[in-house]
N, C-alpha and C positions, 0 to 999 in steps of 0.2 A: 467223587463220590454220591450217588444219587440216594436219596434220603427215600425211603419208601412211601412216605406218606407224607408229601409238602403238605404245607399250610394252604395254599393255593394253587389251583391250575388255570392259568390263565390262555384262554382259547381265541387266537385270532384267524379269522378267513383271509385267504391272500388271493388277490388277482390284478395281475397290471398296478401295481402302486408301488413300484420303483422310485418314484419321487418322494414316498411318504414311509415306507416301512421302515427307514431307517431311524427318522425320529419317534416313531412309534416304540421301536425295540430299546432306544435310547433312555425314553421314558420310564421303562421296565427297567434297565441297569441302575438308574439310580434311585428307584425304591428304597429305604427303610428298611421294610419287610423285604430280607433277601431269602424268605422261607416259601419259594415257590418254582412252578416249571412253569414253561411256555409252551404251546404246542401249537405252530404256525401250521397251517391246512393251504396247500397251494391248489388252488382250482384251476390248472394247465394256464398260467401267467405266460404270457408269450413275449415279455421284456424280460428287464434283469432283476426282475423281483428277487428270486430266488438265491442268487449271487449277492444280494445284499443282505439278506437274512443269513446266509452261509459264514458272511463278516463277522458276525456275532457270535461263532462258535467260540471263538478263543476266549470270551468274556463268559458266557453262559456254560459252557462245558455242556454235560451231558443234560444238562435242567433244560437247555431248549430241544425243540421236537420239530424237524421240519420233515411234512408228509405231505404228499401228493395225491389227488382223488383223478379221476378219471371217466368219463369226458367230463366237459364243464359243465356246473351244477346251473350256470347262470342267476346264482343265488348264494347268500348267506347262509340260508338254512341247514343245507346238505352237509356243507364242511364244519358248521357248529356241531352237529350231532354224531359227525364222524369223530371229532375231538373228544367228545363229552366219552364216547363209547373207549377212549384211551385214558382219559384222564385220571390222575392216581390222587389227587388232592383232598382234602377235606371239604372244601370249597371251591365253586368254579366262578371264572371271573369271565367275563365276553369283553373283548376288546376290538373294535375294526382298524384294520390295517392304517389308515391315514388319522386316526385319533391318537390322542396322547392321555397319560395319566399325571394327577401332580404328585409331587413325590411321597406323601404321606397318605396315599389313596388306599392302597392295598393296606397299610398297618391300621390306620383308621379302621376301614369297616370289619376286618379281621378280629381286633379287640373288641367291638360292637358284637358282634356274631359269638364270639365264645362268653361273653360276659352274660350276654341274653339267651343264650340256645339258640339263635335264630335260625330260620330256616331260610328267611330272606332278609337282607339288610338293601335298605332302597333312600338312596340319598334323592332329595327332592331338587336339587337344582346342579347343574354342571357350567363349563364354561363354553361358550361359542366363539370361536375364533376365524379370522382370515388375513390374507396379507395383503397389503393395500399400498403400491410404491416401495415396498420391500421392508415395512414395517407392519409388525402385528398388531391387527386392532381385536381387541377381546374383552368378552364382558361376560359377567355372571347372570345367568337367566334362568328360568324354569317354564317347563311344558305344562305345567299343572295349572289348577287355580284352587281357591281355598286357602286357610291360614297355613304358615308353616311352623315345622317344630321348632323347637329352640334347644332341644337336646333328644339323645334317642329316646322314643318313644313306641311302646308295642301297640300295635293297631287292634282293633276290636275284634272279637272272637267270632261276632255275629257276620255271615257270610252276607246276608241281605244288605248290613249297611255297607260292606265293602264294594259288594256290585254297584248299589245305589253312589256310592263315592268316585267309581269308577265309571258311570256314564258322566257323572259330573265334573270329569276331567278332574278327579283327587289323586289320580294316580298316572305317574307317567309310565307309557306301556313298552319303554325300550327296554330290550333285555340287557343292553350295554347300560354301565353304572351302576347295575345292583351287584352284590354278592349271594351265593346260590349255596346251600348245604349241597355236598353232592349225592349223600345217601337218601336226602328227602327229593331231589329229582328223580333219582333211579326207582324209589319205593313208590311214588307215584305214577310213573312210567310218563313223565313231562319230558317231551321233545319239540322241536320246530317245526310246523308244518312246512312242505316242500314248495313257499310260496315264494316269488320274488320280492313281494311288497308285503307290508300288515303280519308278516310270519311272527314278529314280537306281540304280536295281539293277541295272539290267543294264547302263546306261551306264559305270559304275564296274567292273563286271565287264569289261567289253571292252575298257577302258582297262588294266585288270591284265594281260590277255591279250596286249595289243598294244605296251606302251610298254617300252622298251630301256633308258630312265633312269625310275624312279620312286624319286621321293625322300621321306623322310618328315622332318618339321621339329619341333620341340618350342613353336614360335611359336602363341601364343593370339591369333587373330586376327579370327573371325567372333564374331559375337555375336546369338543367336539368341530371337527373343521369344518365348515361351511365351504362345499365345493359344488359348483354348476353342472359337474361332471359327474359327479357320484351318481351312482345306483336310484338313489332313493329321491333325486331331482330329474333325472330324465324324463323326456316329456313323452308322449307316446301320441299315435294317432288314434280316433276316435274307434276302430274297430279292435285294435289290440287291447287299448284300455277296457271297453266292455267286456271282452273275453275274461280278462282277469279279474274284473270285477264281478261277474258271474261266479268264477270258481273261488274267489274269496268268500263271497258269501254263501256259496255251498259248504264250501269247508267249516265256516263256522255255524252256520246252522245243522251241520252233523254233530260237531262237536259239541254244542248247546244240547241238544236231542239223548248223546250218549252221558250226559253228567245229571245225577241223582238232584242234584241240588235244583233244577231247572226244570227237572220233571215235577218237584215237589211245589216248585214256585215260579208256575208259567208267567206271572207279571215281568219278573228280571230278565225272561228270554225275550220277550218284546221290546222290553227297554235297550238291551243290550242291541238286538240285530236294528233298532232304529235308530241308535248313538252309530252302530259301523257304518248304513248307509248314510245317516248325514255328514259323516267325514268324507266317505265318498262322494258325494255329491258338491262338496265342498273344494275336493281335488280337481272336479270335473270344472267347476267354475275359473277356478284359477288356472288351470292348466289348457283349456281349451278357450274361455272367453276372455280370463285377463290377459294370458300372454299372446292370443290370437292365432293360434296354433290351428285350429280349426274353424271352420265357416258354422255358425251355431245351427242354421238347419241341417247341417250334414250330422252334426252330433245328436240332435233330435233324430233325425231318423235312423241313426247307427242302432241308438238304444229304443228306439220301438221298433226297429226288428228283431235284433239281434240279443237285447238284453230283455223285454219283455213280453215280445209274443211268440219266440222260440220254447216250445215244451211249456206252453202254458200250464198244465197239469202240474210241473214241477216247481213253476215259477209265482205261484200265489201271491206269497208275499213282497215278491218282487215288483209285482203287475202293479200292489198299490204305490208304489212309488211314483209310476210315471206322471201321476199328477205333480209331485212334488220336482220332478223334473222338467215338466213343463211350466211349472210356475218359474222355476230358475233360468230358463228359457225366455218366458217373458219379459223376467227382470232384467237381463240381461239385454235382450233387443231393445229394451226401452232407454236403458243408459246408452248404449252404442247409439240408437238414431236419435236421443235428445242429450247431446251432452251438455 
């Protein structure tokens, strides 16, 4: 029997995860909180992923939905948005098909959300794991900085302080690992931009600017699988990376321009854009220089031609970063030539 409003809707985008989706769903089958639905959205998988999911119908029954979108979107954003429109739960939780949850994850997050009337429940740490020699290697880590809470803690209501904390890496900007009140997302029209990477970035910023009750918790509930072949770890050539970076920057800038908070507080607009671009430049350095996927000169020429010179009237902010990119190039060349 399907409950009209389950406590949580767990949303799982799926694409060619045959080797992992079974473990993901098994971790959901073991949850101490059982009042939830699962919405798996298949993004045109070409392997046996769907068959693995179908094997779990016997356990979950009607509480497991397997849907499909077409054509392939190439990102997690579109399947997530599709599933949000179908979700019935009081809260929404995003789980990637290759990741896992601890057995008390949903129960702990749901209890905090209910007791604090939270719009967002934000765990500060997660578990990263990988397999080596047939053995699992795991550790509890955080991708944010600053002091950690010892108990569920309500965040400041000052949005300026929240934005200052964001650019100082006080918030981990994954959508996965957080619990969101579904009505809060609907009321504020919060959805994922159709981007291959950094789609969580804008989603979480919007939540920070909209949430009345944003609660941090010390629970370690999300288990993130480290994979070299995952979408977030796939390398790109200089041209495709620059094209994605341009799109990302423009979507972020458009989003910021549409928010009243940033119009009233322009200093945070520039801090946020600067923070985003610095993160992009770090990715450039790691992907192109650190891993040796492209020659530095080729990267520089690509950025000069495609990133900064094209449509200069539209790229005034980006052009300023040419100097930063040049310095990154200089430093990397010095390291390479003077080991």
